[in-house]
C-alpha positions as CSV (number, residue, x, y, z in Angstrom):
1,M,-141.4,120.4,-7.3
2,K,-138.3,118.6,-8.5
3,K,-138.8,115.3,-11.0
4,G,-136.1,113.8,-13.2
5,K,-132.6,113.7,-14.0
6,Y,-130.4,116.4,-12.9
7,A,-126.3,117.3,-12.8
8,T,-124.4,119.7,-10.3
9,Y,-122.4,121.6,-12.5
10,N,-119.8,124.4,-11.0
11,A,-121.7,124.2,-7.8
12,A,-124.8,124.9,-9.0
13,E,-127.7,122.5,-9.8
14,Y,-129.4,121.7,-13.1
15,E,-131.9,119.7,-14.5
16,V,-130.8,117.9,-17.4
17,T,-132.6,117.5,-20.7
18,S,-130.8,114.9,-22.2
19,Q,-127.9,112.7,-21.9
20,Q,-126.0,110.8,-25.3
21,N,-122.5,110.6,-26.3
22,G,-120.5,111.6,-23.5
23,M,-122.1,115.1,-23.3
24,V,-125.2,115.7,-21.2
25,V,-127.1,119.4,-22.1
26,L,-128.1,120.8,-19.1
27,K,-131.5,123.5,-18.3
28,S,-131.8,126.6,-16.0
29,Y,-134.4,129.1,-15.8
30,E,-132.0,131.8,-14.4
31,A,-130.4,134.8,-16.2
32,E,-127.1,134.6,-14.4
33,S,-126.8,131.1,-16.0
34,L,-125.7,133.3,-19.0
35,L,-122.5,134.2,-17.7
36,E,-121.8,130.3,-17.0
37,G,-121.7,130.0,-21.0
38,F,-125.7,129.0,-21.4
39,Y,-127.5,130.7,-24.2
40,R,-131.1,131.8,-24.1
41,V,-134.1,130.2,-25.4
42,K,-136.8,132.3,-26.5
43,Q,-140.5,131.2,-25.6
44,F,-143.6,132.9,-26.8
45,I,-146.1,131.5,-25.0
46,S,-143.5,130.2,-21.4
47,T,-140.5,131.7,-19.6
48,D,-137.1,131.6,-21.5
49,F,-135.3,129.2,-20.3
50,F,-131.3,128.7,-21.1
51,I,-129.2,125.9,-22.2
52,K,-125.4,124.5,-22.4
53,E,-124.6,121.0,-23.3
54,V,-121.1,119.7,-21.6
55,A,-119.0,116.5,-21.6
56,L,-120.3,114.5,-18.9
57,D,-116.8,114.3,-17.7
58,D,-117.3,118.0,-16.4
59,I,-119.8,117.2,-14.6
60,D,-119.4,116.9,-10.5
61,R,-122.4,114.3,-10.1
62,L,-126.0,113.3,-11.8
63,Y,-128.9,112.0,-10.5
64,H,-132.3,111.5,-10.7
65,I,-134.6,112.8,-8.5
66,D,-138.3,111.6,-7.5
67,T,-140.7,113.6,-5.5
68,H,-143.6,111.7,-3.8
69,A,-145.9,113.7,-1.2
70,R,-146.4,112.2,2.3
71,Y,-150.1,112.9,3.4
72,E,-151.8,111.6,6.0
73,G,-148.9,109.9,7.2
74,E,-148.4,107.7,3.7
75,L,-146.4,108.4,0.6
76,Y,-148.0,109.5,-2.6
77,A,-147.2,110.0,-6.4
78,V,-147.4,113.5,-6.7
79,Y,-147.9,116.0,-9.1
80,Y,-148.8,120.1,-9.4
81,D,-151.5,121.1,-10.9
82,D,-151.3,124.7,-12.9
83,I,-154.9,125.5,-13.6
84,K,-156.4,124.2,-9.5
85,K,-153.1,125.4,-8.2
86,G,-152.3,122.4,-6.0
87,Y,-151.3,118.9,-6.2
88,R,-152.9,115.8,-7.4
89,L,-152.2,112.8,-5.3
90,E,-152.3,109.4,-7.4
91,T,-152.0,105.5,-5.7
92,D,-153.0,101.9,-6.5
93,D,-154.0,101.4,-3.1
94,S,-157.7,101.4,-2.7
95,L,-157.1,100.9,0.9
96,A,-155.4,103.6,1.5
97,A,-157.7,105.5,-1.1
98,Y,-161.2,105.0,0.6
99,L,-159.8,105.9,4.3
100,H,-158.3,108.7,2.8
101,K,-161.3,109.8,0.4
102,F,-159.5,109.8,-2.8
103,E,-161.7,109.5,-5.9
104,M,-161.7,106.3,-8.2
105,V,-160.7,107.4,-12.2
106,G,-160.2,104.2,-13.5
107,P,-159.5,100.5,-12.6
108,N,-157.0,100.5,-9.3
109,H,-156.6,104.3,-9.6
110,Y,-157.3,106.7,-7.3
111,R,-156.7,110.2,-6.8
112,K,-157.2,113.4,-4.6
113,Y,-156.2,117.4,-5.2
114,V,-154.6,119.0,-2.1
115,Q,-153.1,121.7,-1.0
116,P,-149.6,122.9,-0.4
117,H,-150.1,123.1,3.4
118,E,-152.1,119.5,3.7
119,I,-148.5,117.9,2.4
120,E,-145.0,117.4,3.2
121,L,-142.7,117.4,0.1
122,V,-140.5,114.1,0.0
123,E,-137.8,114.1,-2.5
124,Q,-135.7,110.8,-3.3
125,Y,-132.4,111.1,-4.9
126,E,-130.9,108.1,-7.3
127,K,-126.9,108.5,-7.7
128,L,-126.2,107.9,-11.6
129,R,-122.3,109.1,-11.8
């Protein structure tokens, strides 16, 4: 599930971890990125990843992706829960929460855990450059 800033560089899509002074830092989890000049960042607990700093002018596209979940015909904020191996939907719409049996977790804040087959992930793109 994609959320955040992304860039297209040499016809491949990468997550952007930072952007400043006309430079962007690209992140990949693919070892093949080493062939594109990325270097490995070793991790002790999680999977290694690869990063490369490139000039903003060398980026083909820069954009933001926000992913929502379509559930019972409505769009909700969605987050993946590694522990439950499913998705958590969130809303502040009390009527939708009531109709779809969300649990209240705070004032005007509701959530519901669902399995992947119950939702459709919808990516929304905003062009940044």
